[in-house]
C-alpha positions as CSV (number, residue, x, y, z in Angstrom):
1,M,0.0,0.1,0.1
2,E,1.5,3.5,-0.6
3,I,2.2,5.7,2.0
4,Q,0.0,8.5,1.0
5,D,-3.3,5.9,0.4
6,A,-2.3,4.6,4.0
7,A,-2.4,8.1,5.5
8,E,-5.6,9.1,4.0
9,K,-7.2,6.1,5.3
10,I,-5.9,6.7,8.7
11,L,-7.1,10.3,8.6
12,K,-10.5,9.0,7.8
13,V,-10.8,6.5,10.9
14,S,-12.0,9.7,13.0
15,P,-12.3,13.5,12.8
16,S,-10.1,13.2,15.9
17,V,-7.1,12.0,14.0
18,R,-5.1,15.1,13.5
19,V,-1.8,14.4,11.5
20,V,-0.5,11.3,10.0
21,S,3.6,11.4,9.4
22,V,6.0,8.8,8.1
23,C,9.7,8.8,8.9
24,D,12.7,6.7,8.6
25,L,14.7,5.2,11.5
26,K,16.7,8.5,11.7
27,G,13.8,10.6,12.2
28,K,13.6,12.1,8.5
29,L,10.3,13.1,7.3
30,I,9.0,11.1,4.4
31,F,5.4,12.1,4.2
32,S,3.0,14.1,6.4
33,A,-0.7,14.7,6.1
34,R,-3.2,16.6,8.3
35,S,-6.8,16.9,8.8
36,K,-8.0,20.3,7.5
37,K,-9.9,21.0,10.6
38,V,-6.6,20.8,12.8
39,N,-5.2,23.9,14.7
40,I,-1.5,23.3,14.6
41,L,-0.2,23.2,18.2
42,V,3.6,22.9,17.7
43,S,6.1,24.5,15.2
44,K,7.6,22.8,12.4
45,K,10.9,22.5,14.1
46,Q,9.3,21.0,17.2
47,S,7.4,18.4,15.0
48,L,10.5,17.4,13.3
49,G,12.3,17.0,16.7
50,S,9.6,15.0,18.0
51,L,10.2,12.7,14.9
52,K,13.8,12.4,15.6
53,A,13.0,11.6,19.2
54,A,10.5,9.0,18.3
55,A,12.9,7.4,15.9
56,Y,15.8,7.4,18.6
57,D,13.5,5.9,21.2
58,W,12.2,3.3,18.8
59,K,15.9,2.1,18.0
60,Q,16.5,1.9,21.7
61,R,13.4,-0.3,22.1
62,K,15.0,-2.6,19.4
63,K,17.7,-3.3,21.8
64,L,15.0,-5.1,24.2
65,L,13.7,-7.4,21.2
66,R,15.5,-10.6,22.4
67,S,14.3,-10.2,26.0
68,L,10.7,-8.5,25.6
69,G,9.9,-9.3,22.1
70,A,9.2,-6.7,19.3
71,C,7.4,-3.5,20.2
72,K,4.1,-3.2,18.6
73,Y,3.3,0.5,19.3
74,V,3.8,3.3,21.6
75,V,1.2,5.8,22.8
76,A,1.9,8.9,24.8
77,E,-0.9,10.8,26.1
78,Y,-0.7,14.7,26.6
79,D,-3.4,17.0,27.8
80,K,-4.2,18.1,24.3
81,V,-3.2,14.9,22.0
82,K,-2.1,11.5,21.8
83,R,0.9,10.5,20.0
84,I,1.0,7.0,18.5
85,V,4.0,5.5,17.0
86,I,3.7,2.3,15.0
87,P,6.4,0.5,12.9
88,A,5.8,0.7,9.0
89,G,7.9,-2.0,7.7
90,R,11.5,-2.5,8.7
91,N,12.9,1.0,8.2
92,H,10.0,3.3,8.9
93,L,7.7,4.5,11.6
94,L,4.1,5.6,11.4
95,Y,3.7,8.7,13.5
96,V,-0.1,9.7,14.2
97,T,-1.5,12.3,16.4
98,T,-5.1,12.3,17.6
99,S,-7.2,14.3,20.0
100,A,-6.6,13.0,23.6
101,T,-10.0,11.6,23.8
102,L,-10.0,9.2,20.8
103,D,-9.7,5.7,21.6
104,H,-6.1,4.9,20.1
105,N,-7.0,1.3,19.4
106,K,-9.1,2.5,16.4
107,V,-6.0,3.9,14.8
108,I,-4.0,0.7,15.6
109,R,-6.7,-1.6,14.3
110,K,-6.8,0.3,11.0
111,V,-3.0,0.3,10.6
112,R,-2.8,-3.5,11.4
113,S,-5.7,-4.0,8.7
114,F,-3.1,-2.8,6.1
115,R,-1.0,-6.1,6.5
């Protein structure tokens, strides 16, 4: 499935899905799409920094693979948003932000349906 098609399908999961981004394991932005109804809460610089941090953290989790098994996803909940990080193949991460109230399992189920 193409990245853009996948992002559009995730955005349609709920009006509460704010932004869908794909980055490589170095945190380099590959693609990003956002809901037209979203008020941007962070600067572009902050967004890119968050992608880099998510990629770095993901690589650290890989070090636990033998002990704990593969990490399936990570959710960070803030007052205003949730951030969901899900692997997209071997070399990319799917980075989704939603409203804080959205059941993040809806997004995770949609992503798993792509496989």
